[in-house]
N, C-alpha and C positions, 0 to 999 in steps of 0.2 A: 718674239710673238706675244701679243697681248693675252692676258690670263684672266679668268673670271675666279678671283681668290676666294669669293665668298661661298662657291658652289663645289659639291662633290658628288659624283655619280657612282654608286656601289652596289654590286650584286651580292647577295648572301647565298653562298652554295654550302651543301653538305649532303651527307647520306640522309636516307628517310629516318625522321624520328630523332635526330641529333640536336634539334631546338632552334631551327631557324626562325619559324614563325613566332615563337615565344620571345625570341630576343628581339625582333621588330617590334613586338607589342610593349616590351619594357622600354625601348627608345623612344616610342610614341608618348608613353605615360611620363617619361622623365622629362620629355621636351615640353610638356604642357599642352598636348594636342586635345586632352579631354580634361573637362573640369573635375574638380574634386568631388568623389561620390557619384560620378556618372555611371549610368548602367550600361556597361560596355562588355560585350562578351570576350571570354578568353580566345586567345588565338584570333584576333579580330580580322586578320587578313584572310583567314578561310571564310569567304563569305558564301559559298555554294552550299546547299544543303548536303549534297554527297560528301563534300569535304568535311563538313562538321561531324557526319555520321561515321566516316571512316577514319577520321583523325589524321588525315594526309593532305598536303597541298596538291592540287591537280593542274591549276592554271597559274602561270607566273603573273604577279601583279606588282604595281608600283605604288609607293607613298612618298610623301615629302615630309621630312622632319626638320623644323626650324629649331636650332638649339643655340643657347647662349653659353659659350665655353667659361672656364674659370676666369680668363682674362678680360672678360666682358664683350669679346667678339662674337658677332653672329655668324652662325654656319648653317647653310641650307644643304641637307644630304638628301638626294634622291636614292631611295633605296629599292632594289628590285627583289622581291621575295619569290624564289624559284622552288619549283617541286623537288623533292630528294629521291623520288622513285625513278628508277632506270626507265620505266615505260613512257615516262613524260619528259625524256631527255631532249626532245624538241624544243620544249618550253625554256629549258636551261641555255640551249644554244642560242636562242632568240634573245633571251635577257642579256647575254654576254655582249650583244651588239650595242646595247645602250650605255655601257658603263665604262669608267676608266681604271677600275680596280675592283678586287673581290675581297670579301671577307669569308674565310674558309673555317667552317665549324666542324669540329672533331669531338666526339664523346671521350670523356676522360676515363672511361671503362672499356668501351668496345674498340676504340681507336679507329684507324682508317679502314673503311670497308669497300666493296666493288664500286658503289656509286660515287664515292669520294675520289677514288682513281679516275672515274669518268670525268667528273666536273673539272677536277684539277687538270686533266690533260687538255680539256677545251680551253681552260683558262691560260695555261702556259703556252698553248699554240697561238693564241693572240697576244702573248707577251704582256699580260696584265699583272701589275704589282699585286701582291697577296698579303693579307693580314691573317695570321693563324690565331684563331680562338679556341682553347681547350675549354669546352663547355661542360657542365654537370660536375665541377670539381668536387662538389660536396656529396657525391655519391658515395655510399660506404665502400663500394668496391673500386674505387677510382684508383688508378695507377699512371700518374701524370708523367713521370720520367719515361717510362716504357712506350707510352703513347706518342710522347714528343720524338723519341728514337725512331719509332715505327713510321712516323709522319715525315721525318728526314729521309728515311730509306725510300719512301714513296716518291718523294722529290727527286732523289738521286736516279731512281729507276726512270722517271718520265722526262728529266731535263736533257736537252741537247747540250753539247759541249759548249756551244757558244753563248749559252744563256745562263752561266753558272751564277751571275749575279742575283738570280732569283731566290738563291738560298739564303739572302740577307733579310728574311722576312721578320718582322716583330711578332712575338708572341704574348698573348693576352691570356689570363685565366679568368674564367667567368662562370657565374651561375645565373643563366637567363631567366629562370624561374623567379629568383630572389632579386633580379635586377641589379647584379653586383659584378664588377670587373675590374681587374687590377693587373699591373705588370710585374708585381712581385709574386712568386710562386707559393701557394699556400701548402700545407701539408695535405697528403691524401686524405679525402673525406671531408676536408674543412672548407669553410667559406673564404672568398677572397677578402682581403683585409679592407678594400674600399666599401662604401656603403651605397655607391652608385655607379652609373656606366660612364663616368667622366672620362676614365683612362681609354675606353674605346673611342669616343668621339674625338679626343685629343690625337690619338693614333691615326685615326682616318684623315684628320686635317693634315697631319705630318707626313703620312706615307702615301696617301692616294693622291695622284696628281689632279691639280684643278684643270678644267676643260681650257684648251687653248684655241685660238682662232686667228684667221688672217684678217687685218683691217681692210675694209671695203671690199671683201670677197663676195660673190653672188650667193644667194640663198641655196642651201642644201640640207634638206632634212629627211632622214631615213625612216621609213614605215616599218616599225618592228613588232606591232601587235594591232589588233582590232577590238572593238567593242561596239556596243550599240545604245542608244538612248531612245525612250518612247517619243521624245519631243524632236530630237535632231536627226535621228536616223543612225546610219553608220558612222562610227568615230574611228579615225586612224590615229593611233598612238605613235608619236614620232620623236626622234632624237635630233635636234638641231646640230648639225655639224659645223656650218658655217652661216654667216649672215643673220638677218632678223626677219621675222615673220610677223604680220599685222592682221587683225580681223578685217575681213571684207576684201582682203588683198586678192589680185589675180596671180596665180601661180602655174608654172609648167608642171604638169603631172607626167613623169616619165614612167610609162607602163613596162610591164614584164616583157611584151612581145617586141619592144624597142621604139614603138611610136610615143609621140609626144602631144599632149592635148592641154590646151589652156583653160583652167577652171578657177571659179571663185570660191574662196573659203567663206562660208556662212557664219562659222563660229570658232573661236579659239579659247581653249580651256587649260587651265594648270592645275596640278593636284596640290592641295594644302591638306596635310594629315591624310584623311580618308575621302575627303570631297573634292570634286572638280569645280574650280570656280572660273568664271569668264575673266579673261584678261584682254587688253588692248594690243599688246605686243609681247614678243619673247625673243631671247637672244641665244647666241651659241652655247651649247651644253644644256640648255633647257630641255626637259622631257615634257612634251605637249600632247593635247588631243585636239584634232581638228574635224570639224563637220563640212558638210557640203559636197563630198564626192561618193556617191552612193556605191560605185563599182570598185573602189580602190582595194588592193590586196597586200598582203605582208611582203616586204623586200623591194617595193617600189620607192621612188624618190619624188619629192617635191622640191622644185628648183625655181631659179629666176627665168621668167618667160623670154627675156632678151639674151640669156646666156645659160641655157639649160645644161646641167652637168650631172648625169645619173651615177648613182653610187652602185657598188657591185650588189648583185642579189645575194640574200642570205642562203647559205648552204647548210642542210641538215643531213644526218646519216640516214641510209636507206631503211626501209621497214624489213622485219625478218619473220613476222608472223601474219598468217591471213586467215579470215573466216568469210564465210558466204552469209549475207543478210538479204532476205527477201520477204515478201508478204505472208501473212499467216495462212497456211493451207489446210489447217486440221478442220475437223467436223463441228469443233466448238468455236471457229472463228466469228468474230463480231459480237461477242457476249459482253466484254467490258471495255474494249477500246473504241476510240472514235477516228482514228487515222488508219484506215484499212487499205487504201489503194496503192499500186505500185508508183504512180505519179507522186503522192505525198511522200512515200519512202525515199524516192530518188530526189526529190527537192531538199528533204532534210539532209540527206548525206552530201549534196552538193553545198548546202549552207555550212555543213562541218568543214569541208574542205577549205573553205575561205579562211577561217580563223585557225585551223590546226595544220601546221606545216608538215607534221610528221606522219600523216596518214595518206593513203592513196585509195581511190575507188575505180575499180575496173569492171567492165561489162562481163557477163558470162553468157552461156549459150541460150539461157531463158531470158525473156524480157522482164520478168518480175523479181530477178535475183541479180545481186551485184557481189562482187569479191571486194572485201575492205582489208587493206594490208596496213599494219601498224607496228610498233616497236615490241609489244608484248601483250600477254592475255589480259592483264589488268587495264591496260589502255583501251582495247576493244571492249572490255566488260563494262567499262565506265561509259563508253559511247551508247552501248546498248541499254543500260540503266537510264541514262538521261532520255533516251528516246521512248522507252517504256513509260517513264514518268510524264512525258508530254502526250501520252494516249495512243501510242503506236502499238499494233500488234504485229509480230515478226516471226519469222522462222529463221534461227540462227544455227549455222553449221558448226561443227567441232573445229577448233582452232588447229591450223596446219602450219608447217614451216614453209617459207617462201623458197622454192629449189630454183637453182640457177645453173646455166651452162657456162663454166669458166675454163677457157681454152680447151673446149671440148670435152671436160670433165664434168659430169653431174655433181654438183656441189651443194651443201646445206649448211645453214647457219649454226654456229656453236656458241655457247654461252660459257663465260667462267663463272663457276659457282663457288661461293664461299659459305662453309657450314661451320657453326659452332655448336657442338653437343657434349653432354656429360660423357665421360670415358666409357660408362655402362653400355651406351648405344652405339659405339664405334663399329662393331661387327654388323649390326643390322642396317645401318647407313651404308656401309661399303657394299653389302650384299644388294641393297635396293639400287645403287648406282651402277652396279656391275651389269645388271640386266639391261640398263639403260645406256650402255655403251661409254659410261663415264671413264675418264683417265685421271687417276690421283696425281697431282703434280707437287703438292706440298702438305706435309703433316706437322703441325706445331703442337706440342704439349706444354700448356702454360704452367703445368705443376699445381694447378688449383682444383684439379678434378675435371676441368674442361679441355676439349681438344679442338683446334681449328684445322679443317681440311680445305683445300684448294683443288677443284676439279675442273676439268675441261669437258663439257657435255654438249652433244648436239641438242638444238633447241627443242626439237620434237620429243627428246627423252624427258624434257622438263614439264610438258604439257600433263597436268594431272599429277605432277609429282608432289606438290605442296601438301595435299590432303594425306597422301601416304606417308610422307616424312613426319608430319605432326603426329599422326597415329603411332607410328613406329617409336618415336622418341618421346611419347605421352605428353606431347605439348611442350616439351622443354627445349627443343632444338630451334636454331636461328638459322635462316637460310637467306642469302642474297646472291642475285646473279646479274650479269652484265654481258651485253653482247661483245664477243671476241673477235669473230670473223668468219669466213666461208671456208670449209674444209670439205674434202671428197665424201660422198654419200657414205655412211657408216653401216649400211645394210638394214635388214629388217629388224624391228624390235616390237616385242608385245608388252604392251604397258599395263593392261588389265587382265588380272587372272580369272575374274568372275564374269558370269553371263548376266542377262537381264530377265526379269519376269514381265511378260508382255500381255497386255489385255487383249482378248479376241473378239470383244464386242462393245457396243456403245450402251452406256446406262450409268446408274449411280452405284457407287461402291457400297457393298452390304457388310455389316460386321461378321456375319456367319461365314461368308466367303474368306475374310481376312484371318478369321481365327484358324481356318483350315490351311491357309497359305503361309502363315508367318513362321512355320518351321522350315520352310524352304529357303528362306534368306531374309534380307533387311526390306521392309516395306516402305514406300515414299508417299502412300495415300491413307487417308482416314476414312471412316464411314461416312457416306453423303457425298463424298467427292464425285465430280463428273469424270467419267472415263470413256475412251473410245478406242476401237480397233488400232493396234499399232502403238498405243501409248504404253510407255514403261512404267510399271507400277511398283517395282521393286527390283533389288539386286539378288540374283540367284547365287547361292553358295557354290554351285559348279560352273565349270567354264562355259557351258552352253546356254543358250537362250531357251526360255520355256514359255509356251502360250498358256495362258491362265484365264479362268472367268472369275473377275473380282466382284461381279454383281449378283452371283447365286444366292438364292433365298433359302431360308430353312422351310421344308415342306411341312404344312399343317395336317396334323392327324387328330383323331377324335379321342386319342389316349392322352390324358394330361400328365405329364412328367413332374415329379417333385421339383426339379431344377428348371423348369421351363422358364420361369420368369427371371432367373439369374442372368446377368449379362455376361456374355463371353469375355474372358480376361485377355484384352489386347496389349500387345506391346506398343507404346507410342511410335508413330512413324518418323522416319528421319527427314526433317525438313531442310532442303538445300537452299543456299543463296545462289544468285546467278553465277557468280564465280565457281562455287563448288559444283553446280549442275554442268558447267562447261568442261570441268576437270574430269567429271564422271564420264562424259559422252564417250561411246566406243565409235569405231570408224564408220558404222552403218547407222548412227543416231545423230539427232540433231535437237535443238531446243524450240519449244513453242514458248514465245515470251510475250505475255500481255500484262496490262496494268494490274490485273488481279491475281495472276499467277505465273509460275516458271514451271513447264512441264517438260519432261525428257520423253521424246518419241522416237520412232524409227524413221528413217528417211522414206522407205517404202511402207506404207501403212498396212497393206494387204499381206496376209501371211503366205499366199501362194507366190506373189511377186518376190518375197524374200527368199522362199525356197529355190526359186528359180535362179535368183542371184547367187546364192550360196554354191549350188550345183555348178553354175557357170565358173565361179571363182576357183572351185576345186579342180575343174577341168583345166583351166589355164595353169595352175599351179603344178598339176601332174604332167601337163604337155610341155 
């Protein structure tokens, strides 16, 4: 079969924060993609505001690096930079459809973590060749030999018997931040002996197969991602499997429902470094963007009109967490947002479905509320945060696990949770997870004062766990989790031991009222904030909810007190981000999300309605 020897398509996969985007940065710089002294952001591939703020990759993106090797040969490497967070696993699965091999990054200190297992399982399932890069070898706590052994163990754990050749992978030792990589193992905590990434480029050329094609075969291009341009409209990102494609060509569009439609391509673009540039034609193995088909979606195929051959649709794992998203129904609705109606919210959710393969949107009993299912809390929180920044006002329900009937048994999703904590906190963490129905499967003591634990926990037990965990370990603990599978329902569990302080009227919060309330628990509001009946203004130290008046003013008298003009000393309120507020929510609470604020509120705002609901629930439990 003919081969495109100058081209390589690779995906960079790893756990979150192991240095994928930093490595792509270094590859671009060393290939001369940017001129000397150019003002380029760090982690240039993280182009969204949210990605920059959170320091994580959310969307899979591609770039093309044109590199001249030591022997003078030109090599074009199409790189797919994938997210490392389990919640965005759909992006990884989609990215693997576009490539012929992967670069697996593993931190030289942390070693393989749950997401490393997930992405590696997907890569081995597609039988893609793998290059192992041990990154951050210059960390003072690097333990290179142990990490390589752990990685080999992971491979042996995931490999099928018939695929043993996958163990013959090359190992490269790198420091992506310094832009250095070598095949020679350095001492722990030392830089690689090379001064550039030449060893990595050389290994990509020798170990990743070049795209092959059949001479004279009809066109087949697989749509793996979507983008948009203000001038060209919707762009479909495709990997050409067979044949060539030209600008202005008539192609057969093989749709999801099995129908085939002939369409004309208005524009053909290819990536050069970070820019898309128009080209006249592209061949097998190229990753291109085409314009001119406004309704095209992920997984569809562009083919030859005379001989259409659709490729298989992209399959991604099912969602495990759901939340309700609807219009803002609070008394303060419409104060800061501009997108307020149910039609606009529905259109935006439908738009998200087009480009995001791992979420689902289902209707509910109410016409202004929808159930959105995704992989995890973070994925859903990122969607809500993006909508909030676009000017939407929303009511967002508490995240819940997606329950299924499997063989007549009520089943729920479970997660594999890996925890690294100092030995001192071992008992506390064990206690926390005991109440959440966690089962300890592995306990490893590295002998460094740190312990690694592996648990299998129901997904609903992990909702709201992160904040509690960080508090219990004083911010030192590290936790990572990954979807494991469905198991029978584990029974009731109580996640939050505290109640809420609930406002009983509309008005502005006064410092006098807060001064009297602050001994009851932790407050979420400051003097001058707007409040309404049913809004949660603080966390009660006791397990029950308490209705309070946060707007109470000090009565004026004609007796002047010596301390009258002194301000009451208030403890600063606890300000929560969107993720923290979602974690805090109890079963009968939800969030009011607007561009200006995130407020925790009761689902039923009226205190009488809440009292009736409590009585009803008590009667059901007793009956």
